[in-house]
Structures are given as structure tokens and as C-alpha cells.
C-alpha positions in Angstrom: -17.3 -29.2 -6.0 -14.6 -30.5 -3.6 -11.4 -28.4 -4.0 -8.3 -29.2 -1.8 -5.9 -26.6 -1.3 -2.7 -25.9 0.9 -0.7 -22.8 0.2 2.2 -21.7 2.7 3.2 -18.2 2.1 6.9 -17.5 3.5 7.5 -14.7 2.2 5.6 -12.3 -0.5 5.9 -8.5 -0.2 3.9 -7.7 -3.0 1.1 -10.2 -3.0 -2.1 -7.7 -3.2 -4.6 -10.2 -4.5 -5.8 -13.6 -3.4 -8.8 -15.8 -4.7 -11.1 -17.5 -5.7 -11.5 -18.9 -2.1 -14.3 -21.0 -1.2 -16.0 -22.0 1.9 -16.6 -25.6 0.6 -13.2 -26.3 0.0 -12.7 -29.0 2.6 -9.0 -29.2 3.1 -8.2 -25.6 2.1 -5.4 -23.7 4.1 -4.0 -21.0 3.8 -0.8 -19.9 6.3 1.0 -16.4 6.4 3.4 -17.6 9.0 1.8 -18.7 11.7 -1.6 -17.0 10.8 -3.5 -19.5 9.3 -7.2 -19.5 7.6 -9.2 -22.7 7.1 -11.8 -23.0 4.8 -12.0 -19.1 5.3 -12.3 -19.0 9.3 -9.2 -17.0 10.9 -8.3 -20.2 13.3 -5.1 -18.3 14.3 -4.1 -14.7 14.0 -0.6 -14.1 15.1 0.7 -11.6 12.4 -1.7 -9.3 10.4 -1.0 -9.5 6.3 -1.1 -5.5 5.3 -0.5 -6.4 1.4 -3.5 -8.0 0.4 -6.0 -5.4 -1.2 -7.8 -7.5 -3.2 -10.1 -10.9 -1.6 -12.6 -12.8 -3.8 -14.4 -15.5 -2.0 -17.2 -18.1 -2.5 -19.1 -18.1 0.5 -22.2 -17.5 2.6 -22.8 -14.0 3.6 -21.6 -14.4 7.0 -20.2 -10.8 8.5 -18.7 -12.7 10.9 -16.2 -14.5 8.8 -15.4 -11.4 7.0 -15.0 -9.3 9.7 -12.5 -12.1 10.9 -10.8 -12.0 7.3 -10.8 -7.8 7.5 -8.7 -8.2 11.0 -5.9 -10.2 9.1 -6.1 -8.4 5.8 -6.3 -4.8 7.6 -5.8 -2.7 4.4 -8.8 -4.7 2.3 -10.0 -2.4 -0.5 -12.0 -4.8 -2.7 -14.0 -7.7 -1.8 -15.5 -10.1 -4.2 -17.9 -12.1 -3.1 -19.9 -15.1 -4.4 -23.0 -15.5 -2.0 -24.1 -19.8 -1.7 -27.3 -19.6 -2.2 -27.9 -22.9 -0.6 -25.7 -22.2 2.7 -27.4 -20.3 5.8 -26.1 -16.7 6.7 -27.7 -16.4 10.0 -28.8 -13.0 10.9 -25.5 -10.9 10.6 -27.1 -8.1 13.5 -23.9 -6.5 14.2 -24.5 -3.3 16.1 -23.8 -4.4 18.9 -21.6 -7.5 18.6 -19.0 -5.4 16.4 -18.9 -2.2 18.2 -15.2 -3.0 19.3 -14.3 -3.8 16.0 -15.7 -0.7 14.6 -14.0 1.4 17.6 -10.7 -0.1 17.1 -10.2 -0.8 13.5 -10.3 1.2 10.2 -12.4 -0.5 7.7 -10.6 0.5 3.9 -13.1 -1.3 2.1 -13.5 0.7 -1.4 -15.6 -1.9 -3.6 -18.3 -4.4 -2.3 -19.2 -6.8 -5.2 -21.8 -9.4 -4.2 -23.0 -12.4 -6.7 -26.3 -14.4 -6.2 -27.6 -11.3 -4.3 -31.3 -12.1 -3.2 -31.8 -9.0 -0.8 -33.0 -11.0 2.0 -32.4 -10.0 5.6 -29.4 -11.5 6.4 -27.6 -10.1 3.3 -29.4 -6.5 3.7 -27.4 -6.9 7.1 -24.5 -7.2 5.7 -24.1 -4.7 3.0 -25.6 -1.8 5.7 -22.9 -2.8 7.7 -20.5 -1.6 5.1 -22.6 1.2 4.2 -23.0 2.7 7.7 -19.6 2.0 8.6 -16.8 2.2 5.8 -16.0 5.9 5.4 -14.0 5.1 2.4 -16.5 3.0 0.2 -17.1 3.9 -3.3 -19.3 1.6 -5.1 -21.3 -1.7 -4.2 -22.3 -4.0 -6.8 -25.3 -6.2 -6.3 -25.7 -9.3 -8.7 -29.1 -10.4 -9.0 -31.5 -13.0 -10.7 -33.3 -11.1 -13.7 -36.5 -12.0 -12.1 -35.7 -9.3 -9.6 -33.8 -7.0 -11.7 -36.8 -4.4 -11.8 -37.8 -0.9 -10.2 -39.7 -2.2 -7.2 -36.6 -4.3 -6.4 -34.0 -1.5 -6.4 -36.2 1.0 -4.5 -36.9 -1.3 -1.7 -33.2 -2.6 -1.4 -32.1 1.5 -1.3 -34.6 1.8 1.3 -33.5 -1.1 3.3 -29.8 -0.4 2.7 -30.4 2.8 4.2 -28.4 4.6 1.5 -29.7 8.2 2.3 -27.5 7.6 5.8 -24.3 6.0 4.2 -21.4 7.2 6.0 -19.5 7.8 2.6 -21.4 10.4 0.8 -19.6 9.2 -2.6 -20.8 5.4 -2.2 -22.4 4.5 -5.5 -25.2 1.3 -5.2 -25.3 -0.6 -8.5 -27.8 -3.2 -8.9 -27.5 -5.6 -12.0 -28.0 -8.8 -13.7 -24.1 -9.0 -14.8 -21.5 -10.8 -12.5 -18.2 -9.8 -12.6 -15.1 -11.7 -13.8 -14.6 -15.1 -12.8 -10.8 -16.0 -13.0 -11.7 -20.0 -12.9 -13.2 -19.8 -15.7 -11.1 -17.4 -17.6 -9.2 -19.8 -20.4 -7.1 -16.9 -21.8 -4.7 -15.4 -18.8 -3.4 -13.0 -21.0 -6.7 -11.4 -21.2 -7.1 -10.9 -17.2 -6.3 -7.3 -15.8 -3.2 -8.0 -13.7 -4.3 -5.1 -11.0 -7.7 -6.6 -10.8 -8.4 -10.2 -12.3 -11.9 -9.9 -10.9 -12.6 -6.2 -11.9 -15.9 -6.3 -14.1 -15.5 -5.7 -17.6 -19.5 -4.7 -18.5 
């Protein structure tokens, strides 16, 4: 779907939630002053946006792009991502590439939710980045196809994701066939949780 969206935020000191934003939106552009995000790529970062705590996106599992967004939204606590199954994600190797980010930034993420998760290596590398580095991480929710919802897949993912090495000992992994709340398909806005409209109700 080709969605064109241009938003310029001049002053929003209480803006805490942003989404859904799609990587496929051809002319999508969000501006916080002179900081510009276009098609989910941070093309100009002059000022960080510390108020954003919740971000929901529709994109491939590109760790580089997400890290750039985290540099902009430095207090991000919840990331909801619908993975585009028809878009390449690269390899998401990060141990050397993002060393400077890990030594200079505090990852405040507490909740990570990935829709359309398939367990391919690029997605595993993406999730592992947060498992091994997000000290405040509390929950990881991986939404999979019903064909992959079995004990064998779960055991394999626990091994590949290195859950035993998680830096946040309280972090919990949930593999499910359910999906988190999609605001774009919600008819009655009164049903939304205003604190977090993307939270799962299952």
C-alpha cells in the first residue's frame, strides 16, 4: 500500500507514542524540528527526541535502521515491529559494527515484539542484539506462523537466541501465533489502551 505521510512536530513535550510507520510509505517524512526521518531512515539527526517511549513500525528486520532510530529516540522502551516478509534484511551482524553504539549509549528497551517472525539468521541476529545488550529488557514476543508453532521450533530458537546468556536475567521469551494490537484495523478508538495502544490483549 502506498501511503504518503508528512508530519512536522514543532512542539509536543508529552508525545510518547509513535506508530504505525511503514518503510514502504514512499513519501513518508516525520520532522522533529530539524531532525528528519524519511521512510524510517534517520536522514538528519540534529536533536534527539527523548519523549518517545513507544514505537511501532512496519519494516524489514534491519538492525542498522533500528539503531539509528534508537539514537533519535534515546528513551525508547517498547518496540513493536511487523517484519516485512518480502523485503531483504541483510545479515544484521553487529558485534564489531555497532561497538561504538554499545559503549556510548544506554539501551532502555524493555519490550520487543516482532510480528511475522520466521527464525531466519538475520532475524535471530536482530533479536540476539537486544538479548545480549539490553540490560532493562523484560519481554521478547515472537509472533510466528502456526506451522512453526511447536516445541522443536521453540527449543531451537532458545538455543540460537542464546537466552542463557541474556544480560537481563529477568527477560522472558514468548513464542506465539497471536498478534499484537493493530491500531490501523481498530474500529472503535475507545477500545484502545491510551498508555500503549499496541499492547497485546490476548
